[in-house]
LOGU-440513 format. One record per residue (C-alpha): residue number from 1; residue in three letters; chain; y, z negated, x negated. Coordinates in Angstrom, 2 decimals. Layout:
<sites>
<site seq="NUM" type="ALA" mol="A" north="Y" up="Z" east="X"/>
...
</sites>
This chain:
<sites>
<site seq="1" type="MET" mol="A" north="-0.76" up="38.13" east="-65.00"/>
<site seq="2" type="THR" mol="A" north="2.76" up="39.44" east="-65.35"/>
<site seq="3" type="ALA" mol="A" north="4.20" up="41.26" east="-68.37"/>
<site seq="4" type="ALA" mol="A" north="6.31" up="38.16" east="-69.28"/>
<site seq="5" type="MET" mol="A" north="3.16" up="35.98" east="-69.19"/>
<site seq="6" type="GLU" mol="A" north="1.34" up="38.44" east="-71.33"/>
<site seq="7" type="GLY" mol="A" north="3.94" up="38.02" east="-74.02"/>
<site seq="8" type="GLU" mol="A" north="4.07" up="34.22" east="-74.12"/>
<site seq="9" type="GLU" mol="A" north="1.93" up="31.22" east="-74.54"/>
<site seq="10" type="ILE" mol="A" north="2.61" up="27.43" east="-74.59"/>
<site seq="11" type="ALA" mol="A" north="1.41" up="25.19" east="-77.34"/>
<site seq="12" type="CYS" mol="A" north="0.62" up="21.76" east="-75.84"/>
<site seq="13" type="ALA" mol="A" north="0.89" up="18.49" east="-77.71"/>
<site seq="14" type="LYS" mol="A" north="-2.37" up="16.72" east="-78.33"/>
<site seq="15" type="VAL" mol="A" north="-2.71" up="13.00" east="-77.99"/>
<site seq="16" type="ASN" mol="A" north="-5.62" up="10.96" east="-79.27"/>
<site seq="17" type="LEU" mol="A" north="-6.21" up="8.10" east="-76.83"/>
<site seq="18" type="TYR" mol="A" north="-8.38" up="6.56" east="-79.38"/>
<site seq="19" type="LEU" mol="A" north="-9.51" up="7.56" east="-82.86"/>
<site seq="20" type="HIS" mol="A" north="-12.45" up="6.03" east="-84.79"/>
<site seq="21" type="VAL" mol="A" north="-13.19" up="7.08" east="-88.39"/>
<site seq="22" type="THR" mol="A" north="-16.99" up="6.97" east="-88.34"/>
<site seq="23" type="GLY" mol="A" north="-17.88" up="8.16" east="-91.80"/>
<site seq="24" type="ARG" mol="A" north="-17.16" up="10.50" east="-94.73"/>
<site seq="25" type="ARG" mol="A" north="-18.92" up="13.60" east="-95.82"/>
<site seq="26" type="ALA" mol="A" north="-19.90" up="14.39" east="-99.35"/>
<site seq="27" type="ASP" mol="A" north="-17.03" up="16.87" east="-99.62"/>
<site seq="28" type="GLY" mol="A" north="-14.50" up="14.04" east="-98.83"/>
<site seq="29" type="TYR" mol="A" north="-13.66" up="15.07" east="-95.26"/>
<site seq="30" type="HIS" mol="A" north="-13.70" up="12.21" east="-92.76"/>
<site seq="31" type="LEU" mol="A" north="-15.84" up="12.18" east="-89.70"/>
<site seq="32" type="LEU" mol="A" north="-14.04" up="11.24" east="-86.53"/>
<site seq="33" type="ASP" mol="A" north="-14.65" up="10.27" east="-82.90"/>
<site seq="34" type="SER" mol="A" north="-11.72" up="10.75" east="-80.61"/>
<site seq="35" type="LEU" mol="A" north="-10.69" up="11.50" east="-77.14"/>
<site seq="36" type="ALA" mol="A" north="-7.91" up="14.11" east="-76.92"/>
<site seq="37" type="VAL" mol="A" north="-5.75" up="14.80" east="-73.94"/>
<site seq="38" type="PHE" mol="A" north="-2.79" up="17.22" east="-73.43"/>
<site seq="39" type="PRO" mol="A" north="0.51" up="15.94" east="-72.00"/>
<site seq="40" type="ARG" mol="A" north="2.80" up="18.58" east="-70.52"/>
<site seq="41" type="ALA" mol="A" north="5.12" up="18.52" east="-73.67"/>
<site seq="42" type="PHE" mol="A" north="4.84" up="21.77" east="-75.62"/>
<site seq="43" type="ASP" mol="A" north="6.29" up="24.34" east="-77.97"/>
<site seq="44" type="ARG" mol="A" north="6.56" up="27.89" east="-76.67"/>
<site seq="45" type="LEU" mol="A" north="5.42" up="31.01" east="-78.56"/>
<site seq="46" type="THR" mol="A" north="6.52" up="34.57" east="-77.63"/>
<site seq="47" type="VAL" mol="A" north="5.47" up="38.02" east="-79.16"/>
<site seq="48" type="ALA" mol="A" north="6.85" up="41.53" east="-79.17"/>
<site seq="49" type="PRO" mol="A" north="5.70" up="44.76" east="-80.87"/>
<site seq="50" type="ALA" mol="A" north="6.78" up="45.11" east="-84.47"/>
<site seq="51" type="ASP" mol="A" north="5.98" up="47.03" east="-87.66"/>
<site seq="52" type="ALA" mol="A" north="4.12" up="44.08" east="-89.22"/>
<site seq="53" type="ILE" mol="A" north="3.16" up="40.52" east="-88.47"/>
<site seq="54" type="GLY" mol="A" north="6.22" up="38.28" east="-88.64"/>
<site seq="55" type="LEU" mol="A" north="7.62" up="35.02" east="-87.49"/>
<site seq="56" type="SER" mol="A" north="10.92" up="33.71" east="-86.36"/>
<site seq="57" type="LEU" mol="A" north="11.82" up="30.04" east="-85.39"/>
<site seq="58" type="ASP" mol="A" north="14.21" up="28.42" east="-83.10"/>
<site seq="59" type="GLY" mol="A" north="14.42" up="25.14" east="-81.22"/>
<site seq="60" type="PRO" mol="A" north="15.35" up="21.56" east="-82.18"/>
<site seq="61" type="PHE" mol="A" north="12.68" up="21.22" east="-84.81"/>
<site seq="62" type="ALA" mol="A" north="12.75" up="24.81" east="-86.32"/>
<site seq="63" type="ALA" mol="A" north="14.70" up="23.65" east="-89.36"/>
<site seq="64" type="GLN" mol="A" north="11.70" up="21.58" east="-90.58"/>
<site seq="65" type="LEU" mol="A" north="9.47" up="24.65" east="-90.89"/>
<site seq="66" type="GLN" mol="A" north="9.57" up="27.90" east="-92.91"/>
<site seq="67" type="ALA" mol="A" north="9.07" up="31.32" east="-91.50"/>
<site seq="68" type="GLY" mol="A" north="9.42" up="33.74" east="-94.44"/>
<site seq="69" type="PRO" mol="A" north="6.64" up="36.21" east="-95.47"/>
<site seq="70" type="ALA" mol="A" north="5.30" up="33.77" east="-98.01"/>
<site seq="71" type="ALA" mol="A" north="5.43" up="30.73" east="-95.84"/>
<site seq="72" type="ASP" mol="A" north="2.20" up="28.75" east="-95.36"/>
<site seq="73" type="ASN" mol="A" north="2.90" up="28.34" east="-91.64"/>
<site seq="74" type="LEU" mol="A" north="-0.09" up="27.86" east="-89.41"/>
<site seq="75" type="VAL" mol="A" north="1.19" up="30.40" east="-86.89"/>
<site seq="76" type="LEU" mol="A" north="1.15" up="33.12" east="-89.66"/>
<site seq="77" type="ARG" mol="A" north="-2.17" up="31.92" east="-90.94"/>
<site seq="78" type="ALA" mol="A" north="-3.68" up="32.15" east="-87.43"/>
<site seq="79" type="ALA" mol="A" north="-2.24" up="35.47" east="-86.77"/>
<site seq="80" type="ARG" mol="A" north="-3.57" up="36.96" east="-90.19"/>
<site seq="81" type="ALA" mol="A" north="-6.97" up="35.24" east="-89.70"/>
<site seq="82" type="LEU" mol="A" north="-7.31" up="36.85" east="-86.19"/>
<site seq="83" type="ALA" mol="A" north="-6.27" up="40.29" east="-87.53"/>
<site seq="84" type="ALA" mol="A" north="-8.82" up="40.02" east="-90.24"/>
<site seq="85" type="ALA" mol="A" north="-11.62" up="38.97" east="-87.86"/>
<site seq="86" type="ALA" mol="A" north="-10.84" up="42.09" east="-85.69"/>
<site seq="87" type="GLY" mol="A" north="-11.89" up="44.29" east="-88.53"/>
<site seq="88" type="ARG" mol="A" north="-9.69" up="47.23" east="-87.44"/>
<site seq="89" type="SER" mol="A" north="-6.26" up="48.51" east="-87.63"/>
<site seq="90" type="LEU" mol="A" north="-3.82" up="46.55" east="-85.35"/>
<site seq="91" type="PRO" mol="A" north="-0.21" up="47.12" east="-84.48"/>
<site seq="92" type="GLY" mol="A" north="2.45" up="44.71" east="-85.79"/>
<site seq="93" type="ALA" mol="A" north="3.48" up="41.58" east="-83.79"/>
<site seq="94" type="HIS" mol="A" north="6.59" up="39.62" east="-84.29"/>
<site seq="95" type="LEU" mol="A" north="6.20" up="36.05" east="-83.10"/>
<site seq="96" type="VAL" mol="A" north="9.00" up="33.68" east="-82.19"/>
<site seq="97" type="LEU" mol="A" north="8.02" up="29.90" east="-82.22"/>
<site seq="98" type="HIS" mol="A" north="10.31" up="27.82" east="-80.06"/>
<site seq="99" type="LYS" mol="A" north="9.79" up="24.48" east="-81.69"/>
<site seq="100" type="HIS" mol="A" north="10.33" up="21.51" east="-79.42"/>
<site seq="101" type="LEU" mol="A" north="7.65" up="19.12" east="-80.65"/>
<site seq="102" type="PRO" mol="A" north="8.37" up="16.99" east="-83.73"/>
<site seq="103" type="VAL" mol="A" north="6.77" up="18.08" east="-87.01"/>
<site seq="104" type="ALA" mol="A" north="4.06" up="16.03" east="-88.93"/>
<site seq="105" type="SER" mol="A" north="4.08" up="13.57" east="-86.03"/>
<site seq="106" type="GLY" mol="A" north="0.35" up="13.00" east="-85.05"/>
<site seq="107" type="ILE" mol="A" north="0.47" up="15.06" east="-81.81"/>
<site seq="108" type="GLY" mol="A" north="-1.10" up="18.26" east="-83.27"/>
<site seq="109" type="GLY" mol="A" north="2.03" up="20.33" east="-83.07"/>
<site seq="110" type="GLY" mol="A" north="1.21" up="22.76" east="-85.83"/>
<site seq="111" type="SER" mol="A" north="-2.48" up="22.96" east="-84.61"/>
<site seq="112" type="ALA" mol="A" north="-1.24" up="23.62" east="-81.07"/>
<site seq="113" type="ASP" mol="A" north="1.02" up="26.38" east="-82.36"/>
<site seq="114" type="ALA" mol="A" north="-1.89" up="27.96" east="-84.15"/>
<site seq="115" type="ALA" mol="A" north="-4.16" up="27.69" east="-81.21"/>
<site seq="116" type="ALA" mol="A" north="-1.52" up="29.27" east="-79.08"/>
<site seq="117" type="THR" mol="A" north="-1.13" up="32.13" east="-81.56"/>
<site seq="118" type="LEU" mol="A" north="-4.90" up="32.87" east="-81.37"/>
<site seq="119" type="ARG" mol="A" north="-4.78" up="32.95" east="-77.56"/>
<site seq="120" type="LEU" mol="A" north="-1.65" up="34.96" east="-77.34"/>
<site seq="121" type="LEU" mol="A" north="-2.57" up="37.53" east="-80.01"/>
<site seq="122" type="ARG" mol="A" north="-6.12" up="38.17" east="-78.77"/>
<site seq="123" type="ARG" mol="A" north="-4.51" up="38.91" east="-75.35"/>
<site seq="124" type="PHE" mol="A" north="-1.60" up="40.96" east="-76.99"/>
<site seq="125" type="TRP" mol="A" north="-3.80" up="43.05" east="-79.17"/>
<site seq="126" type="GLY" mol="A" north="-6.50" up="43.47" east="-76.48"/>
<site seq="127" type="LEU" mol="A" north="-9.31" up="41.96" east="-78.73"/>
<site seq="128" type="HIS" mol="A" north="-11.95" up="41.76" east="-76.02"/>
<site seq="129" type="GLU" mol="A" north="-14.60" up="41.96" east="-78.72"/>
<site seq="130" type="ILE" mol="A" north="-13.51" up="38.53" east="-80.07"/>
<site seq="131" type="ALA" mol="A" north="-15.50" up="36.10" east="-77.87"/>
<site seq="132" type="ASP" mol="A" north="-14.63" up="32.54" east="-77.36"/>
<site seq="133" type="GLY" mol="A" north="-17.25" up="31.27" east="-79.88"/>
<site seq="134" type="GLN" mol="A" north="-15.76" up="33.60" east="-82.62"/>
<site seq="135" type="LEU" mol="A" north="-12.17" up="32.27" east="-81.69"/>
<site seq="136" type="HIS" mol="A" north="-13.37" up="28.79" east="-82.07"/>
<site seq="137" type="ALA" mol="A" north="-14.84" up="29.51" east="-85.50"/>
<site seq="138" type="ILE" mol="A" north="-11.49" up="31.04" east="-86.57"/>
<site seq="139" type="ALA" mol="A" north="-9.69" up="27.93" east="-85.24"/>
<site seq="140" type="THR" mol="A" north="-12.15" up="25.64" east="-87.20"/>
<site seq="141" type="GLY" mol="A" north="-11.20" up="27.40" east="-90.40"/>
<site seq="142" type="LEU" mol="A" north="-7.45" up="26.75" east="-89.75"/>
<site seq="143" type="GLY" mol="A" north="-7.65" up="22.88" east="-89.45"/>
<site seq="144" type="ALA" mol="A" north="-9.51" up="19.91" east="-87.79"/>
<site seq="145" type="ASP" mol="A" north="-7.23" up="19.84" east="-84.65"/>
<site seq="146" type="VAL" mol="A" north="-6.92" up="23.57" east="-83.93"/>
<site seq="147" type="PRO" mol="A" north="-10.30" up="23.85" east="-82.00"/>
<site seq="148" type="VAL" mol="A" north="-9.46" up="21.17" east="-79.56"/>
<site seq="149" type="CYS" mol="A" north="-5.96" up="22.59" east="-79.12"/>
<site seq="150" type="LEU" mol="A" north="-7.55" up="26.04" east="-78.47"/>
<site seq="151" type="ALA" mol="A" north="-9.57" up="24.64" east="-75.57"/>
<site seq="152" type="ARG" mol="A" north="-6.59" up="22.70" east="-74.36"/>
<site seq="153" type="HIS" mol="A" north="-8.37" up="20.39" east="-71.89"/>
<site seq="154" type="PRO" mol="A" north="-9.47" up="16.73" east="-72.17"/>
<site seq="155" type="ALA" mol="A" north="-12.23" up="16.71" east="-74.80"/>
<site seq="156" type="ARG" mol="A" north="-14.17" up="14.36" east="-77.02"/>
<site seq="157" type="MET" mol="A" north="-13.75" up="15.43" east="-80.81"/>
<site seq="158" type="GLN" mol="A" north="-16.44" up="14.58" east="-83.31"/>
<site seq="159" type="GLY" mol="A" north="-17.45" up="15.81" east="-86.67"/>
<site seq="160" type="VAL" mol="A" north="-14.26" up="16.74" east="-88.57"/>
<site seq="161" type="GLY" mol="A" north="-12.85" up="17.82" east="-85.14"/>
<site seq="162" type="GLU" mol="A" north="-14.81" up="20.90" east="-84.63"/>
<site seq="163" type="VAL" mol="A" north="-17.62" up="19.34" east="-82.39"/>
<site seq="164" type="LEU" mol="A" north="-16.17" up="19.33" east="-78.88"/>
<site seq="165" type="THR" mol="A" north="-17.74" up="17.93" east="-75.74"/>
<site seq="166" type="PRO" mol="A" north="-16.20" up="17.37" east="-72.30"/>
<site seq="167" type="GLY" mol="A" north="-14.59" up="13.89" east="-72.07"/>
<site seq="168" type="PRO" mol="A" north="-14.72" up="11.54" east="-69.00"/>
<site seq="169" type="ALA" mol="A" north="-13.14" up="12.61" east="-65.91"/>
<site seq="170" type="MET" mol="A" north="-9.44" up="11.63" east="-66.10"/>
<site seq="171" type="PRO" mol="A" north="-7.55" up="9.77" east="-63.27"/>
<site seq="172" type="GLU" mol="A" north="-3.95" up="10.61" east="-62.61"/>
<site seq="173" type="VAL" mol="A" north="-1.98" up="8.95" east="-65.31"/>
<site seq="174" type="GLY" mol="A" north="1.53" up="9.04" east="-66.61"/>
<site seq="175" type="MET" mol="A" north="2.39" up="9.14" east="-70.29"/>
<site seq="176" type="MET" mol="A" north="5.51" up="8.69" east="-72.38"/>
<site seq="177" type="LEU" mol="A" north="5.70" up="9.90" east="-76.05"/>
<site seq="178" type="VAL" mol="A" north="8.12" up="8.48" east="-78.46"/>
<site seq="179" type="ASN" mol="A" north="8.70" up="9.53" east="-82.12"/>
<site seq="180" type="CYS" mol="A" north="10.89" up="7.55" east="-84.53"/>
<site seq="181" type="GLY" mol="A" north="11.93" up="10.62" east="-86.49"/>
<site seq="182" type="GLU" mol="A" north="10.00" up="9.73" east="-89.76"/>
<site seq="183" type="ALA" mol="A" north="7.28" up="12.03" east="-90.88"/>
<site seq="184" type="VAL" mol="A" north="3.99" up="10.40" east="-91.83"/>
<site seq="185" type="SER" mol="A" north="1.74" up="12.07" east="-94.31"/>
<site seq="186" type="THR" mol="A" north="-1.84" up="12.35" east="-92.96"/>
<site seq="187" type="PRO" mol="A" north="-3.53" up="12.33" east="-96.47"/>
<site seq="188" type="ALA" mol="A" north="-1.53" up="9.23" east="-97.35"/>
<site seq="189" type="VAL" mol="A" north="-2.78" up="7.44" east="-94.16"/>
<site seq="190" type="PHE" mol="A" north="-6.32" up="8.22" east="-94.89"/>
<site seq="191" type="ARG" mol="A" north="-5.92" up="7.16" east="-98.56"/>
<site seq="192" type="SER" mol="A" north="-4.31" up="3.78" east="-97.34"/>
<site seq="193" type="ARG" mol="A" north="-6.93" up="2.99" east="-94.77"/>
<site seq="194" type="ALA" mol="A" north="-9.56" up="0.28" east="-95.23"/>
<site seq="195" type="PRO" mol="A" north="-12.88" up="1.69" east="-96.44"/>
<site seq="196" type="GLU" mol="A" north="-14.86" up="0.45" east="-93.41"/>
<site seq="197" type="PHE" mol="A" north="-15.98" up="2.80" east="-90.65"/>
<site seq="198" type="SER" mol="A" north="-16.11" up="2.28" east="-87.00"/>
<site seq="199" type="PRO" mol="A" north="-18.95" up="3.14" east="-84.57"/>
<site seq="200" type="ALA" mol="A" north="-18.61" up="6.07" east="-82.09"/>
<site seq="201" type="ALA" mol="A" north="-17.25" up="4.93" east="-78.79"/>
<site seq="202" type="GLU" mol="A" north="-19.31" up="4.40" east="-75.62"/>
<site seq="203" type="LEU" mol="A" north="-17.40" up="6.21" east="-72.92"/>
<site seq="204" type="PRO" mol="A" north="-18.06" up="6.21" east="-69.13"/>
<site seq="205" type="PRO" mol="A" north="-18.44" up="9.28" east="-67.12"/>
<site seq="206" type="SER" mol="A" north="-14.96" up="8.71" east="-65.62"/>
<site seq="207" type="TRP" mol="A" north="-12.16" up="6.21" east="-64.99"/>
<site seq="208" type="PRO" mol="A" north="-11.24" up="5.48" east="-61.42"/>
<site seq="209" type="SER" mol="A" north="-7.56" up="4.76" east="-62.13"/>
<site seq="210" type="ALA" mol="A" north="-4.88" up="4.69" east="-64.82"/>
<site seq="211" type="ALA" mol="A" north="-5.34" up="0.85" east="-65.12"/>
<site seq="212" type="ALA" mol="A" north="-9.15" up="1.35" east="-65.55"/>
<site seq="213" type="LEU" mol="A" north="-8.43" up="3.99" east="-68.26"/>
<site seq="214" type="ALA" mol="A" north="-6.01" up="1.52" east="-70.01"/>
<site seq="215" type="GLU" mol="A" north="-8.52" up="-1.33" east="-69.86"/>
<site seq="216" type="GLY" mol="A" north="-11.30" up="0.76" east="-71.23"/>
<site seq="217" type="LEU" mol="A" north="-9.14" up="2.01" east="-74.15"/>
<site seq="218" type="ARG" mol="A" north="-8.17" up="-1.56" east="-75.07"/>
<site seq="219" type="GLY" mol="A" north="-11.81" up="-1.99" east="-76.36"/>
<site seq="220" type="LEU" mol="A" north="-11.20" up="1.03" east="-78.72"/>
<site seq="221" type="THR" mol="A" north="-8.84" up="1.52" east="-81.50"/>
<site seq="222" type="ASN" mol="A" north="-6.96" up="4.10" east="-83.53"/>
<site seq="223" type="ASP" mol="A" north="-8.28" up="3.30" east="-87.00"/>
<site seq="224" type="LEU" mol="A" north="-5.28" up="5.01" east="-88.63"/>
<site seq="225" type="GLU" mol="A" north="-2.63" up="2.91" east="-86.78"/>
<site seq="226" type="THR" mol="A" north="-2.67" up="-0.02" east="-89.30"/>
<site seq="227" type="PRO" mol="A" north="-2.26" up="2.07" east="-92.46"/>
<site seq="228" type="ALA" mol="A" north="0.41" up="4.25" east="-90.69"/>
<site seq="229" type="ARG" mol="A" north="2.33" up="1.27" east="-89.66"/>
<site seq="230" type="ALA" mol="A" north="2.29" up="0.03" east="-93.23"/>
<site seq="231" type="LEU" mol="A" north="3.56" up="3.30" east="-94.54"/>
<site seq="232" type="CYS" mol="A" north="6.20" up="3.65" east="-91.70"/>
<site seq="233" type="PRO" mol="A" north="7.31" up="0.22" east="-90.35"/>
<site seq="234" type="ALA" mol="A" north="9.32" up="1.92" east="-87.66"/>
<site seq="235" type="ILE" mol="A" north="6.09" up="2.54" east="-85.83"/>
<site seq="236" type="ASP" mol="A" north="5.99" up="-1.15" east="-85.21"/>
<site seq="237" type="GLU" mol="A" north="9.35" up="-1.11" east="-83.32"/>
<site seq="238" type="VAL" mol="A" north="8.27" up="1.97" east="-81.32"/>
<site seq="239" type="LEU" mol="A" north="5.08" up="0.23" east="-80.14"/>
<site seq="240" type="GLN" mol="A" north="6.79" up="-2.96" east="-79.30"/>
<site seq="241" type="ARG" mol="A" north="9.47" up="-1.20" east="-77.18"/>
<site seq="242" type="LEU" mol="A" north="6.89" up="0.92" east="-75.35"/>
<site seq="243" type="ALA" mol="A" north="4.70" up="-2.10" east="-74.63"/>
<site seq="244" type="ALA" mol="A" north="7.69" up="-3.98" east="-73.15"/>
<site seq="245" type="LEU" mol="A" north="8.62" up="-1.21" east="-70.78"/>
<site seq="246" type="PRO" mol="A" north="8.05" up="-2.14" east="-66.98"/>
<site seq="247" type="GLY" mol="A" north="4.80" up="-0.56" east="-65.88"/>
<site seq="248" type="ALA" mol="A" north="3.49" up="0.17" east="-69.35"/>
<site seq="249" type="LEU" mol="A" north="-0.30" up="-0.17" east="-69.19"/>
<site seq="250" type="LEU" mol="A" north="-1.05" up="0.44" east="-72.87"/>
<site seq="251" type="ALA" mol="A" north="0.90" up="1.39" east="-75.93"/>
<site seq="252" type="ARG" mol="A" north="-0.83" up="3.01" east="-79.05"/>
<site seq="253" type="MET" mol="A" north="-0.19" up="5.44" east="-81.89"/>
<site seq="254" type="SER" mol="A" north="-1.57" up="8.98" east="-81.78"/>
<site seq="255" type="GLY" mol="A" north="-3.48" up="10.64" east="-84.63"/>
<site seq="256" type="SER" mol="A" north="-2.08" up="9.75" east="-88.00"/>
<site seq="257" type="GLY" mol="A" north="1.41" up="9.01" east="-86.52"/>
<site seq="258" type="ALA" mol="A" north="4.22" up="8.40" east="-86.13"/>
<site seq="259" type="THR" mol="A" north="4.33" up="9.51" east="-82.49"/>
<site seq="260" type="CYS" mol="A" north="3.33" up="6.68" east="-80.19"/>
<site seq="261" type="PHE" mol="A" north="2.45" up="6.78" east="-76.47"/>
<site seq="262" type="ALA" mol="A" north="2.39" up="4.49" east="-73.49"/>
<site seq="263" type="LEU" mol="A" north="0.18" up="4.97" east="-70.33"/>
<site seq="264" type="PHE" mol="A" north="1.59" up="4.40" east="-66.77"/>
<site seq="265" type="GLU" mol="A" north="0.16" up="4.59" east="-63.30"/>
<site seq="266" type="SER" mol="A" north="1.66" up="8.04" east="-62.57"/>
<site seq="267" type="PRO" mol="A" north="3.89" up="10.70" east="-64.18"/>
<site seq="268" type="ASP" mol="A" north="6.71" up="9.60" east="-61.94"/>
<site seq="269" type="ALA" mol="A" north="6.42" up="6.01" east="-63.25"/>
<site seq="270" type="ALA" mol="A" north="6.53" up="7.28" east="-66.83"/>
<site seq="271" type="VAL" mol="A" north="9.65" up="9.28" east="-66.14"/>
<site seq="272" type="ARG" mol="A" north="11.32" up="6.35" east="-64.45"/>
<site seq="273" type="ALA" mol="A" north="10.56" up="4.08" east="-67.31"/>
<site seq="274" type="GLU" mol="A" north="12.04" up="6.51" east="-69.79"/>
<site seq="275" type="ALA" mol="A" north="15.20" up="6.74" east="-67.76"/>
<site seq="276" type="ARG" mol="A" north="15.66" up="3.00" east="-68.01"/>
<site seq="277" type="ALA" mol="A" north="14.56" up="2.61" east="-71.58"/>
<site seq="278" type="ASP" mol="A" north="17.20" up="1.91" east="-74.29"/>
<site seq="279" type="PHE" mol="A" north="15.92" up="3.85" east="-77.08"/>
<site seq="280" type="PRO" mol="A" north="17.76" up="4.85" east="-80.30"/>
<site seq="281" type="ALA" mol="A" north="19.40" up="8.20" east="-79.86"/>
<site seq="282" type="ARG" mol="A" north="17.57" up="9.59" east="-82.94"/>
<site seq="283" type="TRP" mol="A" north="14.18" up="8.87" east="-81.38"/>
<site seq="284" type="TRP" mol="A" north="12.45" up="11.94" east="-79.76"/>
<site seq="285" type="ARG" mol="A" north="10.85" up="11.09" east="-76.41"/>
<site seq="286" type="TRP" mol="A" north="9.11" up="12.77" east="-73.53"/>
<site seq="287" type="SER" mol="A" north="7.51" up="11.53" east="-70.31"/>
<site seq="288" type="GLY" mol="A" north="5.31" up="13.11" east="-67.53"/>
<site seq="289" type="GLY" mol="A" north="1.79" up="14.01" east="-66.70"/>
<site seq="290" type="LEU" mol="A" north="-1.26" up="15.59" east="-68.42"/>
<site seq="291" type="PHE" mol="A" north="-2.92" up="18.94" east="-68.12"/>
<site seq="292" type="GLN" mol="A" north="-6.41" up="18.37" east="-66.64"/>
</sites>
């Protein structure tokens, strides 16, 4: 690994191909069943020696975050949690988050940033004593999506997000992501959802093609999509436009919104569809393939 690679890490977007709310714990946390995948859309995190732990922000979505010493930023929380777990004196580290993923958008941007921080600083600080299981436990304490973002490969998420098992083998597939630019509150979406729960999905060992994947997902749902659409009607337009694109196999919302995705036969097909799409200029979009 080169020195440049030692000092940087990518934070991949997380997309929920389906999301069933299966129950609710006594403490109020909802139980989920979801299949998460990771498109090649990402934030980038870099680190350099410093006197203390610090954070700077740049990139198109940096203005929506805070980086000061008192900021409740997941990157800083992750860095401090890892330093506390080390139980020994550590040198300072100044992190720079190059923010390219939209904020509060249902694709785990903040969780991915926190997970990337854990991977990067374990390496930067040489914390060989922090095993993968302990890093997973730290990630679980930071948020429901952080553990799956730490693993960064297709995985089934259950419990409140901390129970991870390998997902079905994925075929080659293309994906387009579109966000309308409106933030959606996850707590508000959960408060607005109907009180019924969905059963856990029955998944095959694999899907032989992108078309088979899309067909299998049609029998599943994102239980948060209906309440999110009620809170943010622009999601309706995004989904309609995605579904109407040539070659689109399936259009659905990810997580609690507002980012939506469409599946295509290949990454090239997704890129070609984006090039032909007539989306409003304010909409963020990305197209390409997945990390496998």
